[in-house]
CHARMM internal coordinates of N, CA and C (Angstrom, degrees):
IC EDIT
DIST 1 N 1 CA 1.4623
DIST 1 CA 1 C 1.5473
ANGL 1 N 1 CA 1 C 106.42
DIST 1 C 2 N 1.3492
ANGL 1 CA 1 C 2 N 114.02
DIHE 1 N 1 CA 1 C 2 N 137.77
DIST 2 N 2 CA 1.4776
ANGL 1 C 2 N 2 CA 119.27
DIHE 1 CA 1 C 2 N 2 CA -179.64
DIST 2 CA 2 C 1.5275
ANGL 2 N 2 CA 2 C 105.71
DIHE 1 C 2 N 2 CA 2 C -106.87
DIST 2 C 3 N 1.3516
ANGL 2 CA 2 C 3 N 115.64
DIHE 2 N 2 CA 2 C 3 N 133.61
DIST 3 N 3 CA 1.4849
ANGL 2 C 3 N 3 CA 119.28
DIHE 2 CA 2 C 3 N 3 CA 179.12
DIST 3 CA 3 C 1.4970
ANGL 3 N 3 CA 3 C 109.48
DIHE 2 C 3 N 3 CA 3 C -127.93
DIST 3 C 4 N 1.3548
ANGL 3 CA 3 C 4 N 114.21
DIHE 3 N 3 CA 3 C 4 N 167.33
DIST 4 N 4 CA 1.4735
ANGL 3 C 4 N 4 CA 122.28
DIHE 3 CA 3 C 4 N 4 CA 170.28
DIST 4 CA 4 C 1.5155
ANGL 4 N 4 CA 4 C 107.13
DIHE 3 C 4 N 4 CA 4 C -150.71
DIST 4 C 5 N 1.3024
ANGL 4 CA 4 C 5 N 117.04
DIHE 4 N 4 CA 4 C 5 N 159.83
DIST 5 N 5 CA 1.4510
ANGL 4 C 5 N 5 CA 122.32
DIHE 4 CA 4 C 5 N 5 CA -178.88
DIST 5 CA 5 C 1.5002
ANGL 5 N 5 CA 5 C 111.43
DIHE 4 C 5 N 5 CA 5 C -97.39
DIST 5 C 6 N 1.3038
ANGL 5 CA 5 C 6 N 115.93
DIHE 5 N 5 CA 5 C 6 N 151.80
DIST 6 N 6 CA 1.4686
ANGL 5 C 6 N 6 CA 125.54
DIHE 5 CA 5 C 6 N 6 CA 177.41
DIST 6 CA 6 C 1.5290
ANGL 6 N 6 CA 6 C 107.92
DIHE 5 C 6 N 6 CA 6 C -96.26
DIST 6 C 7 N 1.3258
ANGL 6 CA 6 C 7 N 116.64
DIHE 6 N 6 CA 6 C 7 N 131.04
DIST 7 N 7 CA 1.4589
ANGL 6 C 7 N 7 CA 119.85
DIHE 6 CA 6 C 7 N 7 CA 178.71
DIST 7 CA 7 C 1.5232
ANGL 7 N 7 CA 7 C 110.57
DIHE 6 C 7 N 7 CA 7 C -83.09
DIST 7 C 8 N 1.3284
ANGL 7 CA 7 C 8 N 115.04
DIHE 7 N 7 CA 7 C 8 N 174.79
DIST 8 N 8 CA 1.4766
ANGL 7 C 8 N 8 CA 119.04
DIHE 7 CA 7 C 8 N 8 CA 178.77
DIST 8 CA 8 C 1.5269
ANGL 8 N 8 CA 8 C 111.95
DIHE 7 C 8 N 8 CA 8 C -65.04
DIST 8 C 9 N 1.3303
ANGL 8 CA 8 C 9 N 117.58
DIHE 8 N 8 CA 8 C 9 N -18.94
DIST 9 N 9 CA 1.4538
ANGL 8 C 9 N 9 CA 122.56
DIHE 8 CA 8 C 9 N 9 CA 176.21
DIST 9 CA 9 C 1.5017
ANGL 9 N 9 CA 9 C 112.55
DIHE 8 C 9 N 9 CA 9 C -97.24
DIST 9 C 10 N 1.3346
ANGL 9 CA 9 C 10 N 117.82
DIHE 9 N 9 CA 9 C 10 N 18.16
DIST 10 N 10 CA 1.4545
ANGL 9 C 10 N 10 CA 124.33
DIHE 9 CA 9 C 10 N 10 CA 176.25
DIST 10 CA 10 C 1.5585
ANGL 10 N 10 CA 10 C 112.45
DIHE 9 C 10 N 10 CA 10 C 63.49
DIST 10 C 11 N 1.3728
ANGL 10 CA 10 C 11 N 117.33
DIHE 10 N 10 CA 10 C 11 N 31.32
DIST 11 N 11 CA 1.4189
ANGL 10 C 11 N 11 CA 122.10
DIHE 10 CA 10 C 11 N 11 CA 177.70
DIST 11 CA 11 C 1.5362
ANGL 11 N 11 CA 11 C 108.90
DIHE 10 C 11 N 11 CA 11 C -108.89
DIST 11 C 12 N 1.2888
ANGL 11 CA 11 C 12 N 115.41
DIHE 11 N 11 CA 11 C 12 N 157.25
DIST 12 N 12 CA 1.4715
ANGL 11 C 12 N 12 CA 123.35
DIHE 11 CA 11 C 12 N 12 CA 175.99
DIST 12 CA 12 C 1.5045
ANGL 12 N 12 CA 12 C 110.20
DIHE 11 C 12 N 12 CA 12 C -145.78
DIST 12 C 13 N 1.3049
ANGL 12 CA 12 C 13 N 116.53
DIHE 12 N 12 CA 12 C 13 N 162.43
DIST 13 N 13 CA 1.4357
ANGL 12 C 13 N 13 CA 121.75
DIHE 12 CA 12 C 13 N 13 CA 172.90
DIST 13 CA 13 C 1.5160
ANGL 13 N 13 CA 13 C 107.77
DIHE 12 C 13 N 13 CA 13 C -101.48
DIST 13 C 14 N 1.3457
ANGL 13 CA 13 C 14 N 116.54
DIHE 13 N 13 CA 13 C 14 N 130.88
DIST 14 N 14 CA 1.4565
ANGL 13 C 14 N 14 CA 118.31
DIHE 13 CA 13 C 14 N 14 CA 176.72
DIST 14 CA 14 C 1.5072
ANGL 14 N 14 CA 14 C 107.25
DIHE 13 C 14 N 14 CA 14 C -76.77
DIST 14 C 15 N 1.3053
ANGL 14 CA 14 C 15 N 118.73
DIHE 14 N 14 CA 14 C 15 N 119.34
DIST 15 N 15 CA 1.4931
ANGL 14 C 15 N 15 CA 122.44
DIHE 14 CA 14 C 15 N 15 CA -175.62
DIST 15 CA 15 C 1.5304
ANGL 15 N 15 CA 15 C 110.28
DIHE 14 C 15 N 15 CA 15 C -57.43
DIST 15 C 16 N 1.3401
ANGL 15 CA 15 C 16 N 114.45
DIHE 15 N 15 CA 15 C 16 N 148.77
DIST 16 N 16 CA 1.4419
ANGL 15 C 16 N 16 CA 122.93
DIHE 15 CA 15 C 16 N 16 CA -175.53
DIST 16 CA 16 C 1.5330
ANGL 16 N 16 CA 16 C 111.86
DIHE 15 C 16 N 16 CA 16 C -54.10
DIST 16 C 17 N 1.3216
ANGL 16 CA 16 C 17 N 122.31
DIHE 16 N 16 CA 16 C 17 N -42.85
DIST 17 N 17 CA 1.4661
ANGL 16 C 17 N 17 CA 120.20
DIHE 16 CA 16 C 17 N 17 CA -177.93
DIST 17 CA 17 C 1.5364
ANGL 17 N 17 CA 17 C 111.92
DIHE 16 C 17 N 17 CA 17 C -62.56
DIST 17 C 18 N 1.3367
ANGL 17 CA 17 C 18 N 114.94
DIHE 17 N 17 CA 17 C 18 N -32.41
DIST 18 N 18 CA 1.4989
ANGL 17 C 18 N 18 CA 118.58
DIHE 17 CA 17 C 18 N 18 CA 175.69
DIST 18 CA 18 C 1.4841
ANGL 18 N 18 CA 18 C 110.30
DIHE 17 C 18 N 18 CA 18 C -71.25
DIST 18 C 19 N 1.3255
ANGL 18 CA 18 C 19 N 118.12
DIHE 18 N 18 CA 18 C 19 N -45.73
DIST 19 N 19 CA 1.4592
ANGL 18 C 19 N 19 CA 121.43
DIHE 18 CA 18 C 19 N 19 CA 179.71
DIST 19 CA 19 C 1.5598
ANGL 19 N 19 CA 19 C 110.46
DIHE 18 C 19 N 19 CA 19 C -59.12
DIST 19 C 20 N 1.2921
ANGL 19 CA 19 C 20 N 115.24
DIHE 19 N 19 CA 19 C 20 N -41.81
DIST 20 N 20 CA 1.5116
ANGL 19 C 20 N 20 CA 120.40
DIHE 19 CA 19 C 20 N 20 CA 178.37
DIST 20 CA 20 C 1.5043
ANGL 20 N 20 CA 20 C 110.36
DIHE 19 C 20 N 20 CA 20 C -63.82
DIST 20 C 21 N 1.3192
ANGL 20 CA 20 C 21 N 117.39
DIHE 20 N 20 CA 20 C 21 N -45.41
DIST 21 N 21 CA 1.4523
ANGL 20 C 21 N 21 CA 122.63
DIHE 20 CA 20 C 21 N 21 CA -175.63
DIST 21 CA 21 C 1.5474
ANGL 21 N 21 CA 21 C 111.20
DIHE 20 C 21 N 21 CA 21 C -63.08
DIST 21 C 22 N 1.3269
ANGL 21 CA 21 C 22 N 115.26
DIHE 21 N 21 CA 21 C 22 N -38.07
DIST 22 N 22 CA 1.4845
ANGL 21 C 22 N 22 CA 122.04
DIHE 21 CA 21 C 22 N 22 CA -178.00
DIST 22 CA 22 C 1.5367
ANGL 22 N 22 CA 22 C 111.84
DIHE 21 C 22 N 22 CA 22 C -91.75
DIST 22 C 23 N 1.3396
ANGL 22 CA 22 C 23 N 115.60
DIHE 22 N 22 CA 22 C 23 N -4.44
DIST 23 N 23 CA 1.4735
ANGL 22 C 23 N 23 CA 122.76
DIHE 22 CA 22 C 23 N 23 CA -177.42
DIST 23 CA 23 C 1.5469
ANGL 23 N 23 CA 23 C 109.27
DIHE 22 C 23 N 23 CA 23 C 56.37
DIST 23 C 24 N 1.3160
ANGL 23 CA 23 C 24 N 115.54
DIHE 23 N 23 CA 23 C 24 N 48.55
DIST 24 N 24 CA 1.4565
ANGL 23 C 24 N 24 CA 122.70
DIHE 23 CA 23 C 24 N 24 CA -179.62
DIST 24 CA 24 C 1.5356
ANGL 24 N 24 CA 24 C 109.73
DIHE 23 C 24 N 24 CA 24 C -87.32
DIST 24 C 25 N 1.3328
ANGL 24 CA 24 C 25 N 113.64
DIHE 24 N 24 CA 24 C 25 N 139.29
DIST 25 N 25 CA 1.4507
ANGL 24 C 25 N 25 CA 121.48
DIHE 24 CA 24 C 25 N 25 CA 176.38
DIST 25 CA 25 C 1.4907
ANGL 25 N 25 CA 25 C 110.73
DIHE 24 C 25 N 25 CA 25 C -133.19
DIST 25 C 26 N 1.3167
ANGL 25 CA 25 C 26 N 117.13
DIHE 25 N 25 CA 25 C 26 N 167.05
DIST 26 N 26 CA 1.4684
ANGL 25 C 26 N 26 CA 119.99
DIHE 25 CA 25 C 26 N 26 CA 179.27
DIST 26 CA 26 C 1.4924
ANGL 26 N 26 CA 26 C 111.18
DIHE 25 C 26 N 26 CA 26 C -53.59
DIST 26 C 27 N 1.3310
ANGL 26 CA 26 C 27 N 116.42
DIHE 26 N 26 CA 26 C 27 N 132.80
DIST 27 N 27 CA 1.4543
ANGL 26 C 27 N 27 CA 120.65
DIHE 26 CA 26 C 27 N 27 CA 177.97
DIST 27 CA 27 C 1.5654
ANGL 27 N 27 CA 27 C 113.05
DIHE 26 C 27 N 27 CA 27 C 93.78
DIST 27 C 28 N 1.3273
ANGL 27 CA 27 C 28 N 118.79
DIHE 27 N 27 CA 27 C 28 N -15.51
DIST 28 N 28 CA 1.4724
ANGL 27 C 28 N 28 CA 122.63
DIHE 27 CA 27 C 28 N 28 CA 179.14
DIST 28 CA 28 C 1.5297
ANGL 28 N 28 CA 28 C 107.49
DIHE 27 C 28 N 28 CA 28 C -67.33
DIST 28 C 29 N 1.2926
ANGL 28 CA 28 C 29 N 112.81
DIHE 28 N 28 CA 28 C 29 N 148.65
DIST 29 N 29 CA 1.4866
ANGL 28 C 29 N 29 CA 121.13
DIHE 28 CA 28 C 29 N 29 CA 174.69
DIST 29 CA 29 C 1.5081
ANGL 29 N 29 CA 29 C 108.48
DIHE 28 C 29 N 29 CA 29 C -98.69
DIST 29 C 30 N 1.3748
ANGL 29 CA 29 C 30 N 114.10
DIHE 29 N 29 CA 29 C 30 N 148.02
DIST 30 N 30 CA 1.4480
ANGL 29 C 30 N 30 CA 118.79
DIHE 29 CA 29 C 30 N 30 CA 176.54
DIST 30 CA 30 C 1.5309
ANGL 30 N 30 CA 30 C 108.75
DIHE 29 C 30 N 30 CA 30 C -121.71
DIST 30 C 31 N 1.3224
ANGL 30 CA 30 C 31 N 115.40
DIHE 30 N 30 CA 30 C 31 N 153.97
DIST 31 N 31 CA 1.4563
ANGL 30 C 31 N 31 CA 122.63
DIHE 30 CA 30 C 31 N 31 CA 179.49
DIST 31 CA 31 C 1.5173
ANGL 31 N 31 CA 31 C 108.59
DIHE 30 C 31 N 31 CA 31 C -114.25
DIST 31 C 32 N 1.3069
ANGL 31 CA 31 C 32 N 115.72
DIHE 31 N 31 CA 31 C 32 N 137.67
DIST 32 N 32 CA 1.4508
ANGL 31 C 32 N 32 CA 123.28
DIHE 31 CA 31 C 32 N 32 CA 176.32
DIST 32 CA 32 C 1.5334
ANGL 32 N 32 CA 32 C 108.80
DIHE 31 C 32 N 32 CA 32 C -110.31
DIST 32 C 33 N 1.2905
ANGL 32 CA 32 C 33 N 120.03
DIHE 32 N 32 CA 32 C 33 N 124.34
DIST 33 N 33 CA 1.4966
ANGL 32 C 33 N 33 CA 123.46
DIHE 32 CA 32 C 33 N 33 CA 176.50
DIST 33 CA 33 C 1.4926
ANGL 33 N 33 CA 33 C 106.90
DIHE 32 C 33 N 33 CA 33 C -116.62
DIST 33 C 34 N 1.3265
ANGL 33 CA 33 C 34 N 117.07
DIHE 33 N 33 CA 33 C 34 N 125.33
DIST 34 N 34 CA 1.4608
ANGL 33 C 34 N 34 CA 122.59
DIHE 33 CA 33 C 34 N 34 CA 176.07
DIST 34 CA 34 C 1.5070
ANGL 34 N 34 CA 34 C 107.15
DIHE 33 C 34 N 34 CA 34 C -89.63
DIST 34 C 35 N 1.3142
ANGL 34 CA 34 C 35 N 117.64
DIHE 34 N 34 CA 34 C 35 N 121.38
DIST 35 N 35 CA 1.4441
ANGL 34 C 35 N 35 CA 124.55
DIHE 34 CA 34 C 35 N 35 CA 176.47
DIST 35 CA 35 C 1.5374
ANGL 35 N 35 CA 35 C 110.23
DIHE 34 C 35 N 35 CA 35 C -126.29
DIST 35 C 36 N 1.3100
ANGL 35 CA 35 C 36 N 115.39
DIHE 35 N 35 CA 35 C 36 N 99.32
DIST 36 N 36 CA 1.4508
ANGL 35 C 36 N 36 CA 120.06
DIHE 35 CA 35 C 36 N 36 CA -176.82
DIST 36 CA 36 C 1.5233
ANGL 36 N 36 CA 36 C 109.55
DIHE 35 C 36 N 36 CA 36 C 60.74
DIST 36 C 37 N 1.3326
ANGL 36 CA 36 C 37 N 117.65
DIHE 36 N 36 CA 36 C 37 N -116.68
DIST 37 N 37 CA 1.4666
ANGL 36 C 37 N 37 CA 122.16
DIHE 36 CA 36 C 37 N 37 CA -178.61
DIST 37 CA 37 C 1.5354
ANGL 37 N 37 CA 37 C 111.25
DIHE 36 C 37 N 37 CA 37 C -101.83
DIST 37 C 38 N 1.3247
ANGL 37 CA 37 C 38 N 117.95
DIHE 37 N 37 CA 37 C 38 N 20.52
DIST 38 N 38 CA 1.4625
ANGL 37 C 38 N 38 CA 122.23
DIHE 37 CA 37 C 38 N 38 CA 179.46
DIST 38 CA 38 C 1.5225
ANGL 38 N 38 CA 38 C 112.72
DIHE 37 C 38 N 38 CA 38 C -125.36
DIST 38 C 39 N 1.2764
ANGL 38 CA 38 C 39 N 116.31
DIHE 38 N 38 CA 38 C 39 N 160.44
DIST 39 N 39 CA 1.4505
ANGL 38 C 39 N 39 CA 121.91
DIHE 38 CA 38 C 39 N 39 CA 173.76
DIST 39 CA 39 C 1.5425
ANGL 39 N 39 CA 39 C 106.94
DIHE 38 C 39 N 39 CA 39 C -125.03
DIST 39 C 40 N 1.3311
ANGL 39 CA 39 C 40 N 116.50
DIHE 39 N 39 CA 39 C 40 N 126.42
DIST 40 N 40 CA 1.4689
ANGL 39 C 40 N 40 CA 122.94
DIHE 39 CA 39 C 40 N 40 CA 178.31
DIST 40 CA 40 C 1.5093
ANGL 40 N 40 CA 40 C 107.64
DIHE 39 C 40 N 40 CA 40 C -100.35
DIST 40 C 41 N 1.3067
ANGL 40 CA 40 C 41 N 117.15
DIHE 40 N 40 CA 40 C 41 N 125.63
DIST 41 N 41 CA 1.4675
ANGL 40 C 41 N 41 CA 124.86
DIHE 40 CA 40 C 41 N 41 CA 179.26
DIST 41 CA 41 C 1.4936
ANGL 41 N 41 CA 41 C 108.16
DIHE 40 C 41 N 41 CA 41 C -100.20
DIST 41 C 42 N 1.3552
ANGL 41 CA 41 C 42 N 118.10
DIHE 41 N 41 CA 41 C 42 N 126.39
DIST 42 N 42 CA 1.4538
ANGL 41 C 42 N 42 CA 122.87
DIHE 41 CA 41 C 42 N 42 CA 178.15
DIST 42 CA 42 C 1.5282
ANGL 42 N 42 CA 42 C 109.83
DIHE 41 C 42 N 42 CA 42 C -134.20
DIST 42 C 43 N 1.3347
ANGL 42 CA 42 C 43 N 113.92
DIHE 42 N 42 CA 42 C 43 N 156.37
DIST 43 N 43 CA 1.4828
ANGL 42 C 43 N 43 CA 120.39
DIHE 42 CA 42 C 43 N 43 CA 172.13
DIST 43 CA 43 C 1.5253
ANGL 43 N 43 CA 43 C 106.28
DIHE 42 C 43 N 43 CA 43 C -74.84
DIST 43 C 44 N 1.3062
ANGL 43 CA 43 C 44 N 118.19
DIHE 43 N 43 CA 43 C 44 N 130.25
DIST 44 N 44 CA 1.4357
ANGL 43 C 44 N 44 CA 120.38
DIHE 43 CA 43 C 44 N 44 CA 177.51
DIST 44 CA 44 C 1.5168
ANGL 44 N 44 CA 44 C 110.82
DIHE 43 C 44 N 44 CA 44 C -70.99
DIST 44 C 45 N 1.2997
ANGL 44 CA 44 C 45 N 116.80
DIHE 44 N 44 CA 44 C 45 N 143.24
DIST 45 N 45 CA 1.4660
ANGL 44 C 45 N 45 CA 119.59
DIHE 44 CA 44 C 45 N 45 CA 175.93
DIST 45 CA 45 C 1.5059
ANGL 45 N 45 CA 45 C 109.64
DIHE 44 C 45 N 45 CA 45 C -66.68
DIST 45 C 46 N 1.3092
ANGL 45 CA 45 C 46 N 114.90
DIHE 45 N 45 CA 45 C 46 N 141.13
DIST 46 N 46 CA 1.4969
ANGL 45 C 46 N 46 CA 119.25
DIHE 45 CA 45 C 46 N 46 CA 179.18
DIST 46 CA 46 C 1.5262
ANGL 46 N 46 CA 46 C 108.71
DIHE 45 C 46 N 46 CA 46 C -108.86
DIST 46 C 47 N 1.3054
ANGL 46 CA 46 C 47 N 115.43
DIHE 46 N 46 CA 46 C 47 N 173.93
DIST 47 N 47 CA 1.4352
ANGL 46 C 47 N 47 CA 121.00
DIHE 46 CA 46 C 47 N 47 CA 177.56
DIST 47 CA 47 C 1.5393
ANGL 47 N 47 CA 47 C 110.28
DIHE 46 C 47 N 47 CA 47 C -62.46
DIST 47 C 48 N 1.3114
ANGL 47 CA 47 C 48 N 117.71
DIHE 47 N 47 CA 47 C 48 N -28.20
DIST 48 N 48 CA 1.4734
ANGL 47 C 48 N 48 CA 121.29
DIHE 47 CA 47 C 48 N 48 CA 176.34
DIST 48 CA 48 C 1.4731
ANGL 48 N 48 CA 48 C 111.41
DIHE 47 C 48 N 48 CA 48 C -65.52
DIST 48 C 49 N 1.3425
ANGL 48 CA 48 C 49 N 118.86
DIHE 48 N 48 CA 48 C 49 N -29.33
DIST 49 N 49 CA 1.4710
ANGL 48 C 49 N 49 CA 122.47
DIHE 48 CA 48 C 49 N 49 CA 179.59
DIST 49 CA 49 C 1.5463
ANGL 49 N 49 CA 49 C 112.56
DIHE 48 C 49 N 49 CA 49 C -80.40
DIST 49 C 50 N 1.2991
ANGL 49 CA 49 C 50 N 117.21
DIHE 49 N 49 CA 49 C 50 N -12.58
DIST 50 N 50 CA 1.4707
ANGL 49 C 50 N 50 CA 121.64
DIHE 49 CA 49 C 50 N 50 CA 179.64
DIST 50 CA 50 C 1.4753
ANGL 50 N 50 CA 50 C 111.64
DIHE 49 C 50 N 50 CA 50 C -104.62
DIST 50 C 51 N 1.3382
ANGL 50 CA 50 C 51 N 118.75
DIHE 50 N 50 CA 50 C 51 N 106.23
DIST 51 N 51 CA 1.4533
ANGL 50 C 51 N 51 CA 119.77
DIHE 50 CA 50 C 51 N 51 CA -176.65
DIST 51 CA 51 C 1.5160
ANGL 51 N 51 CA 51 C 113.70
DIHE 50 C 51 N 51 CA 51 C -65.29
DIST 51 C 52 N 1.3203
ANGL 51 CA 51 C 52 N 119.46
DIHE 51 N 51 CA 51 C 52 N -16.14
DIST 52 N 52 CA 1.4304
ANGL 51 C 52 N 52 CA 121.84
DIHE 51 CA 51 C 52 N 52 CA -178.99
DIST 52 CA 52 C 1.5431
ANGL 52 N 52 CA 52 C 111.48
DIHE 51 C 52 N 52 CA 52 C -96.44
DIST 52 C 53 N 1.3160
ANGL 52 CA 52 C 53 N 118.17
DIHE 52 N 52 CA 52 C 53 N -0.11
DIST 53 N 53 CA 1.4513
ANGL 52 C 53 N 53 CA 120.71
DIHE 52 CA 52 C 53 N 53 CA -175.14
DIST 53 CA 53 C 1.5506
ANGL 53 N 53 CA 53 C 110.61
DIHE 52 C 53 N 53 CA 53 C -65.61
DIST 53 C 54 N 1.3286
ANGL 53 CA 53 C 54 N 117.65
DIHE 53 N 53 CA 53 C 54 N -23.81
DIST 54 N 54 CA 1.4481
ANGL 53 C 54 N 54 CA 119.63
DIHE 53 CA 53 C 54 N 54 CA -176.30
DIST 54 CA 54 C 1.5488
ANGL 54 N 54 CA 54 C 112.49
DIHE 53 C 54 N 54 CA 54 C -79.65
DIST 54 C 55 N 1.3387
ANGL 54 CA 54 C 55 N 118.05
DIHE 54 N 54 CA 54 C 55 N -8.10
DIST 55 N 55 CA 1.4596
ANGL 54 C 55 N 55 CA 120.84
DIHE 54 CA 54 C 55 N 55 CA -178.36
DIST 55 CA 55 C 1.4826
ANGL 55 N 55 CA 55 C 110.95
DIHE 54 C 55 N 55 CA 55 C -91.01
DIST 55 C 56 N 1.3309
ANGL 55 CA 55 C 56 N 117.78
DIHE 55 N 55 CA 55 C 56 N 71.23
DIST 56 N 56 CA 1.4476
ANGL 55 C 56 N 56 CA 123.35
DIHE 55 CA 55 C 56 N 56 CA -177.05
DIST 56 CA 56 C 1.5378
ANGL 56 N 56 CA 56 C 112.63
DIHE 55 C 56 N 56 CA 56 C -67.92
DIST 56 C 57 N 1.3314
ANGL 56 CA 56 C 57 N 115.40
DIHE 56 N 56 CA 56 C 57 N -23.85
DIST 57 N 57 CA 1.4823
ANGL 56 C 57 N 57 CA 117.61
DIHE 56 CA 56 C 57 N 57 CA -177.57
DIST 57 CA 57 C 1.5269
ANGL 57 N 57 CA 57 C 112.81
DIHE 56 C 57 N 57 CA 57 C -68.79
DIST 57 C 58 N 1.3356
ANGL 57 CA 57 C 58 N 118.41
DIHE 57 N 57 CA 57 C 58 N -9.21
DIST 58 N 58 CA 1.4582
ANGL 57 C 58 N 58 CA 122.08
DIHE 57 CA 57 C 58 N 58 CA 179.69
DIST 58 CA 58 C 1.5308
ANGL 58 N 58 CA 58 C 110.68
DIHE 57 C 58 N 58 CA 58 C -105.58
DIST 58 C 59 N 1.2859
ANGL 58 CA 58 C 59 N 117.22
DIHE 58 N 58 CA 58 C 59 N 21.80
DIST 59 N 59 CA 1.4420
ANGL 58 C 59 N 59 CA 117.16
DIHE 58 CA 58 C 59 N 59 CA -178.70
DIST 59 CA 59 C 1.5468
ANGL 59 N 59 CA 59 C 113.54
DIHE 58 C 59 N 59 CA 59 C -120.84
DIST 59 C 60 N 1.3215
ANGL 59 CA 59 C 60 N 115.66
DIHE 59 N 59 CA 59 C 60 N 35.12
DIST 60 N 60 CA 1.4378
ANGL 59 C 60 N 60 CA 122.08
DIHE 59 CA 59 C 60 N 60 CA 179.15
DIST 60 CA 60 C 1.5469
ANGL 60 N 60 CA 60 C 108.34
DIHE 59 C 60 N 60 CA 60 C -86.67
DIST 60 C 61 N 1.3356
ANGL 60 CA 60 C 61 N 115.81
DIHE 60 N 60 CA 60 C 61 N 163.20
DIST 61 N 61 CA 1.4682
ANGL 60 C 61 N 61 CA 120.98
DIHE 60 CA 60 C 61 N 61 CA 176.33
DIST 61 CA 61 C 1.5232
ANGL 61 N 61 CA 61 C 110.87
DIHE 60 C 61 N 61 CA 61 C -60.03
DIST 61 C 62 N 1.3293
ANGL 61 CA 61 C 62 N 117.34
DIHE 61 N 61 CA 61 C 62 N -37.76
DIST 62 N 62 CA 1.4432
ANGL 61 C 62 N 62 CA 121.64
DIHE 61 CA 61 C 62 N 62 CA 179.82
DIST 62 CA 62 C 1.5440
ANGL 62 N 62 CA 62 C 111.05
DIHE 61 C 62 N 62 CA 62 C -64.47
DIST 62 C 63 N 1.2998
ANGL 62 CA 62 C 63 N 116.57
DIHE 62 N 62 CA 62 C 63 N -39.32
DIST 63 N 63 CA 1.4598
ANGL 62 C 63 N 63 CA 118.38
DIHE 62 CA 62 C 63 N 63 CA 176.73
DIST 63 CA 63 C 1.5499
ANGL 63 N 63 CA 63 C 112.43
DIHE 62 C 63 N 63 CA 63 C -67.64
DIST 63 C 64 N 1.3410
ANGL 63 CA 63 C 64 N 114.74
DIHE 63 N 63 CA 63 C 64 N -40.18
DIST 64 N 64 CA 1.4695
ANGL 63 C 64 N 64 CA 117.73
DIHE 63 CA 63 C 64 N 64 CA 178.58
DIST 64 CA 64 C 1.5494
ANGL 64 N 64 CA 64 C 110.40
DIHE 63 C 64 N 64 CA 64 C -61.24
DIST 64 C 65 N 1.3253
ANGL 64 CA 64 C 65 N 117.07
DIHE 64 N 64 CA 64 C 65 N -42.49
DIST 65 N 65 CA 1.4521
ANGL 64 C 65 N 65 CA 121.29
DIHE 64 CA 64 C 65 N 65 CA 178.80
DIST 65 CA 65 C 1.5310
ANGL 65 N 65 CA 65 C 111.65
DIHE 64 C 65 N 65 CA 65 C -64.99
DIST 65 C 66 N 1.3361
ANGL 65 CA 65 C 66 N 114.76
DIHE 65 N 65 CA 65 C 66 N -41.75
DIST 66 N 66 CA 1.4510
ANGL 65 C 66 N 66 CA 118.94
DIHE 65 CA 65 C 66 N 66 CA -178.30
DIST 66 CA 66 C 1.5171
ANGL 66 N 66 CA 66 C 113.34
DIHE 65 C 66 N 66 CA 66 C -64.94
DIST 66 C 67 N 1.3232
ANGL 66 CA 66 C 67 N 116.00
DIHE 66 N 66 CA 66 C 67 N -33.95
DIST 67 N 67 CA 1.4579
ANGL 66 C 67 N 67 CA 120.68
DIHE 66 CA 66 C 67 N 67 CA -173.47
DIST 67 CA 67 C 1.5286
ANGL 67 N 67 CA 67 C 113.57
DIHE 66 C 67 N 67 CA 67 C -103.48
DIST 67 C 68 N 1.3113
ANGL 67 CA 67 C 68 N 118.58
DIHE 67 N 67 CA 67 C 68 N 2.08
DIST 68 N 68 CA 1.4466
ANGL 67 C 68 N 68 CA 120.69
DIHE 67 CA 67 C 68 N 68 CA -173.42
DIST 68 CA 68 C 1.5434
ANGL 68 N 68 CA 68 C 114.15
DIHE 67 C 68 N 68 CA 68 C -65.05
DIST 68 C 69 N 1.3077
ANGL 68 CA 68 C 69 N 116.96
DIHE 68 N 68 CA 68 C 69 N -24.77
DIST 69 N 69 CA 1.4767
ANGL 68 C 69 N 69 CA 120.16
DIHE 68 CA 68 C 69 N 69 CA -178.48
DIST 69 CA 69 C 1.5073
ANGL 69 N 69 CA 69 C 111.84
DIHE 68 C 69 N 69 CA 69 C -90.82
DIST 69 C 70 N 1.3030
ANGL 69 CA 69 C 70 N 119.84
DIHE 69 N 69 CA 69 C 70 N -1.45
DIST 70 N 70 CA 1.4447
ANGL 69 C 70 N 70 CA 120.95
DIHE 69 CA 69 C 70 N 70 CA -178.25
DIST 70 CA 70 C 1.5333
ANGL 70 N 70 CA 70 C 111.78
DIHE 69 C 70 N 70 CA 70 C -79.71
END
COOR INIT
IC SEED 1 N 1 CA 1 C
IC BUILD
């Protein structure tokens, strides 16, 4: 079992084995999912993980309205 302590400011360090397993680096975002009495920690998806993130021309309000019923 891997543990870490909580500081008085509610901060903690993610232990190195966890950072390595999730391939976390400085500046990465993490996601916390509460599932009953557990919390699941995941690396947040980045724009690099989304192959469509580069298509900014399809993110206008008109596009959102046109495709909202699909």
